[in-house]
Every structure is written in C-alpha cells, then in structure tokens.
C-alpha positions in Angstrom: 119.0 -28.9 -71.8 119.3 -25.0 -72.3 117.7 -22.8 -75.4 120.1 -22.2 -77.6 118.2 -19.9 -79.4 117.2 -17.7 -76.6 119.9 -14.9 -75.6 117.7 -12.5 -74.0 119.4 -13.2 -70.9 122.6 -11.0 -72.2 120.9 -8.3 -73.5 121.5 -5.3 -70.6 124.9 -6.6 -69.6 127.2 -4.0 -68.9 131.2 -3.2 -68.4 132.9 0.0 -68.1 136.8 0.5 -69.0 139.0 3.3 -68.7 142.1 4.7 -70.9 144.3 7.6 -71.3 144.5 9.2 -75.2 148.1 8.6 -75.8 150.4 9.9 -79.2 152.1 6.5 -80.1 148.8 4.2 -81.1 148.1 7.5 -83.3 151.0 8.0 -84.7 151.1 4.1 -85.3 147.8 4.4 -87.1 148.9 7.1 -89.4 152.0 4.8 -90.2 149.6 1.7 -91.1 147.4 3.9 -93.4 150.5 5.0 -95.3 150.1 9.0 -94.1 152.8 11.5 -93.2 153.3 10.8 -89.4 152.5 14.0 -87.2 153.8 14.9 -84.0 150.4 14.7 -81.8 150.6 17.2 -78.8 147.9 17.0 -75.9 144.9 18.7 -77.0 145.3 17.2 -80.8 142.1 15.7 -82.2 142.3 11.9 -82.4 141.5 10.9 -86.1 138.1 9.4 -87.0 137.9 5.7 -85.7 141.2 5.7 -83.9 139.2 5.0 -81.0 139.6 1.6 -81.7 143.1 2.1 -80.9 142.2 2.2 -76.9 140.3 0.1 -74.5 142.0 -3.0 -76.0 140.8 -5.9 -74.2 144.4 -7.5 -72.2 143.0 -11.0 -71.7 146.0 -13.0 -70.9 147.4 -15.9 -72.9 145.5 -18.6 -71.2 142.0 -17.0 -71.4 141.9 -17.1 -75.5 139.6 -19.3 -77.2 140.8 -21.5 -80.2 139.9 -18.5 -82.7 142.4 -15.7 -80.7 140.1 -13.9 -79.3 139.4 -13.5 -75.6 136.9 -16.3 -74.8 133.3 -15.6 -74.4 130.6 -15.6 -71.6 132.0 -12.9 -69.1 130.5 -10.1 -71.2 129.6 -11.6 -74.8 127.3 -14.6 -75.3 129.4 -17.7 -75.2 127.0 -19.2 -77.7 129.6 -22.2 -78.6 127.5 -23.8 -80.9 128.3 -20.8 -83.2 132.2 -20.8 -83.1 132.6 -18.3 -86.2 132.2 -14.4 -85.4 133.0 -11.5 -87.4 132.6 -7.6 -87.3 129.2 -7.1 -89.3 129.3 -3.3 -89.1 128.9 -0.5 -86.8 127.1 3.0 -86.4 129.0 5.7 -85.2 128.2 9.1 -83.8 131.0 11.8 -82.7 129.1 14.6 -80.6 132.3 15.9 -79.3 135.9 15.2 -80.0 138.7 12.8 -78.2 142.1 14.7 -77.9 145.2 13.2 -77.0 145.8 14.1 -73.0 142.4 12.6 -72.0 141.5 9.9 -69.9 138.5 8.2 -71.3 135.4 6.2 -69.7 133.9 3.9 -72.0 130.6 2.2 -70.9 129.5 -0.8 -72.7 126.1 -2.3 -73.1 124.8 -5.4 -74.8 121.8 -3.4 -76.6 120.6 -6.5 -78.3 120.6 -10.3 -79.1 119.1 -11.5 -81.9 119.3 -15.5 -83.2 117.7 -16.3 -86.3 118.4 -19.0 -89.0 119.4 -17.6 -92.9 120.2 -19.3 -95.6 124.0 -20.2 -94.5 122.6 -21.7 -91.1 121.9 -20.3 -87.5 123.3 -16.4 -87.1 123.5 -14.9 -84.1 123.5 -10.9 -83.5 124.8 -9.1 -81.3 124.8 -5.3 -80.6 127.1 -3.5 -78.1 126.8 0.4 -77.5 129.6 2.1 -76.2 129.8 5.1 -75.1 132.9 7.3 -74.7 133.2 10.4 -72.0 135.5 11.8 -69.9 134.9 11.1 -66.0 131.9 13.4 -65.2 131.8 14.9 -68.8 129.3 15.0 -71.8 129.3 11.6 -74.4 131.8 12.6 -76.8 131.4 9.4 -78.9 128.9 6.6 -79.7 129.8 3.3 -81.0 126.8 0.9 -82.1 128.8 -2.4 -82.4 127.2 -5.3 -84.8 128.7 -8.7 -84.3 127.3 -12.3 -86.0 128.3 -15.5 -84.8 128.3 -18.1 -87.5 128.1 -22.1 -87.0 131.5 -23.8 -87.7 132.4 -24.2 -91.5 131.1 -27.6 -93.1 132.8 -26.8 -96.6 135.1 -24.1 -97.7 133.3 -20.8 -99.3 132.3 -20.6 -102.4 134.1 -17.8 -104.7 132.0 -17.3 -107.5 131.0 -14.2 -109.3 127.9 -13.9 -107.7 126.9 -10.7 -105.4 126.0 -7.4 -106.0 128.2 -5.4 -108.8 129.2 -2.2 -107.4 130.2 1.1 -109.7 133.1 3.2 -110.1 132.7 6.2 -107.9 134.4 9.4 -108.1 136.8 8.9 -105.7 138.4 5.5 -106.4 141.6 4.3 -105.0 143.1 0.9 -105.7 145.0 -1.0 -103.4 145.7 -4.9 -102.3 146.5 -5.3 -98.2 149.4 -7.9 -98.1 150.4 -10.0 -95.0 152.2 -6.9 -93.5 149.7 -4.5 -93.6 147.3 -7.1 -92.0 150.3 -8.1 -89.2 150.7 -4.2 -88.5 146.6 -3.5 -88.0 146.6 -6.6 -85.8 149.2 -5.4 -83.6 147.9 -2.0 -83.6 144.6 -3.1 -82.6 145.8 -6.1 -80.2 143.5 -8.4 -82.5 144.4 -11.4 -81.9 141.9 -13.4 -84.5 143.8 -16.0 -86.3 141.6 -15.4 -89.6 143.8 -12.5 -90.4 147.3 -13.8 -89.7 147.1 -18.2 -89.7 145.7 -19.2 -93.3 145.6 -22.6 -92.1 143.0 -21.5 -89.7 141.2 -19.0 -92.1 140.8 -22.1 -94.7 139.7 -24.4 -91.9 137.1 -21.6 -91.4 135.9 -21.8 -94.7 137.7 -19.1 -96.4 140.1 -18.9 -99.4 143.0 -16.9 -97.5 143.5 -14.8 -94.9 140.9 -11.9 -94.1 141.1 -8.5 -94.5 139.9 -7.1 -90.9 136.3 -5.1 -91.3 136.9 -2.1 -89.1 140.8 -1.5 -91.1 138.2 -1.6 -94.8 136.3 1.1 -92.8 138.8 3.0 -91.6 140.4 3.2 -95.7 137.0 4.2 -96.4 137.5 7.5 -94.1 140.7 7.6 -95.1 139.4 8.0 -98.7 137.6 10.7 -98.1 140.5 12.4 -96.0 142.4 12.1 -99.4 139.9 14.0 -101.0 138.7 16.2 -98.3 141.8 17.0 -95.7 140.1 19.2 -93.8 136.7 17.1 -93.7 135.3 16.8 -90.0 132.8 13.5 -89.1 129.5 13.8 -87.5 128.6 10.7 -88.3 129.9 7.2 -89.5 128.1 4.0 -90.6 129.7 0.8 -92.5 128.2 -2.7 -93.0 130.3 -5.7 -94.1 128.7 -7.7 -97.0 131.4 -10.1 -98.3 135.4 -10.5 -97.0 138.0 -8.9 -98.9 141.0 -12.0 -99.4 144.6 -10.6 -98.8 147.1 -9.7 -101.3 144.0 -9.7 -104.0 143.5 -6.3 -105.5 140.0 -4.1 -104.5 139.0 -0.8 -105.1 137.5 2.2 -102.2 135.1 4.3 -103.5 133.4 7.6 -102.6 130.2 9.5 -103.6 130.1 12.6 -102.1 126.8 14.5 -102.2 125.3 17.4 -100.4 125.8 18.3 -97.2 122.8 16.8 -95.6 123.1 13.5 -97.6 126.8 13.3 -96.8 129.1 10.9 -99.0 128.1 7.3 -99.9 131.4 4.9 -99.5 131.8 1.5 -100.7 134.6 -1.2 -101.4 134.3 -3.5 -104.3 136.5 -6.5 -104.5 138.2 -7.7 -107.8 135.1 -9.0 -109.3 133.6 -5.9 -109.3 131.0 -7.0 -106.6 130.3 -5.1 -103.2 132.1 -6.1 -100.3 131.1 -3.0 -97.6 129.0 0.2 -97.9 129.2 2.9 -95.7 127.9 6.4 -95.2 129.7 9.6 -93.6 128.0 12.6 -92.7 130.6 15.8 -92.5 130.4 18.9 -90.4 
C-alpha cells in the first residue's frame, strides 16, 4: 500500500502555459473592485494581482473533481484522503512589469510538499512556484503559491470568538461580500470551487456558509493601498489566510503604512474582530 504521508515524489513536477494579456479581463477586474473602469491600451501596466486572471486552467467539464476544481494527480498531487483544499497564501515579487499586449510564458514547478498532523487532523502543504516572463525575456513576476489539503469535514466548523483579535488600522474599510461579488470573482478567474457558490456543499465541508475567496481578500487589501496611495507601485506582496470570511458577513480591511523599507502591514478582521488574513506590501 502506498505511503499516504510521503509526497516527495511530486516535488520538481513542472508545466508551462502561455497566454496573452488582453484588456477585457482587466476592465472586468476593475469593475469587480468597484473602481472606475479604464480603457486599457497596449503597453499599459497590468494592475497588481491581475496576473491571476490569465493562464486559467481550462479543464473540460468531465475532468472536474467533486469540489468543482480540475481533478488532481496530473500536476498537483492527488491525495484522495485529503479532499478539501484551499489557497493558504502567496509570496509575490514584481521584478518587472506585465503589460497589455504581451504574450507571456508561465513556468510552474512544485517546490515543496510537506505532510503533517495538526490539531485539526492531517494536512498537506504544497508550494508551487510560478515564474512569468515574455518568451526569451527576463522574469517579470514570481508567485510562490501555498495550497493546503485537509481531510473531509467530520463535524461543522465552530464559529466562536476564539482567535487573535485584530486592532483597527489607520487605513480601514468595512465591507461585506455578497453572492454576486463571489459569483463575479469566480467567473473572472474561472474558479469552479463550489465553496464559493454552492451553500449546501460549503456546509458539507464544515463551513457555516459560502466562503469569500482568499485571493479576492488579498486583492481587496491591495485595493486598500490603491485607495489611499493611488500612485503606489508594489515591489513585493505576501499574504496568509488564517480563518475564513463568510459571504454577507461584515469584515474590515486594515492598513498600517510604515517607513519605505518596512512597507505596509495589512490585515482583514471578521465581524468579531478576529484576524482572518495578514499581508505585507513593499512599495517602490
């Protein structure tokens, strides 16, 4: 019987994808963020984190798993005994600029896969390193993407007041993500994960309702920078998810600008004031 705790064999797996940066997804990205929708022309810079709108996995409908994601095992590890997965965080650097009209190459490699048993049960942490560049050109963006795999839910998740309390930041925005916002972001990123639109499925995974996308929350934190410093240019950005934010429940985006070398501390807090996501941004 195969060792269900050894995933060293997947480390080093690689794949390459190509895509062309077009204006349409970027305009819809701004619309989802409730910004003025600009006219993007060839050569215009791509907004931070909008690289997630490209290189989308076009899995056929028959190739989807029960969670709505593409079935695993081809590139990402299958791990059938750990059916739940989520985007745990990313570390992103911007050594160059993605621009409208570029035809880009994304090289992806599984950099790490670690199995552990935590308080909530067995966990598999997988890190995928994505490098984006024009063919033959220098790397323009590096995204180290952390994915966590979990066992099936055995009981509904608890929703008490436990958890680290988050202070209010000098930059602060209150909002709630409704079903329409979740649907539009799923459509924008071609994300079929059912926890974002199928409430019964989300409950079956142990959640109290639909879950706001982790990358959407990360993007809203960058948007908080833009709303306070419209001319800001990111050189690096890192975020980590700590607990889910539920659809239709108020939450708070917070920012604490520091010195240029220390960057900006960012975090989200749920309606009970508990930290849900933390992030750090360094500006040029």
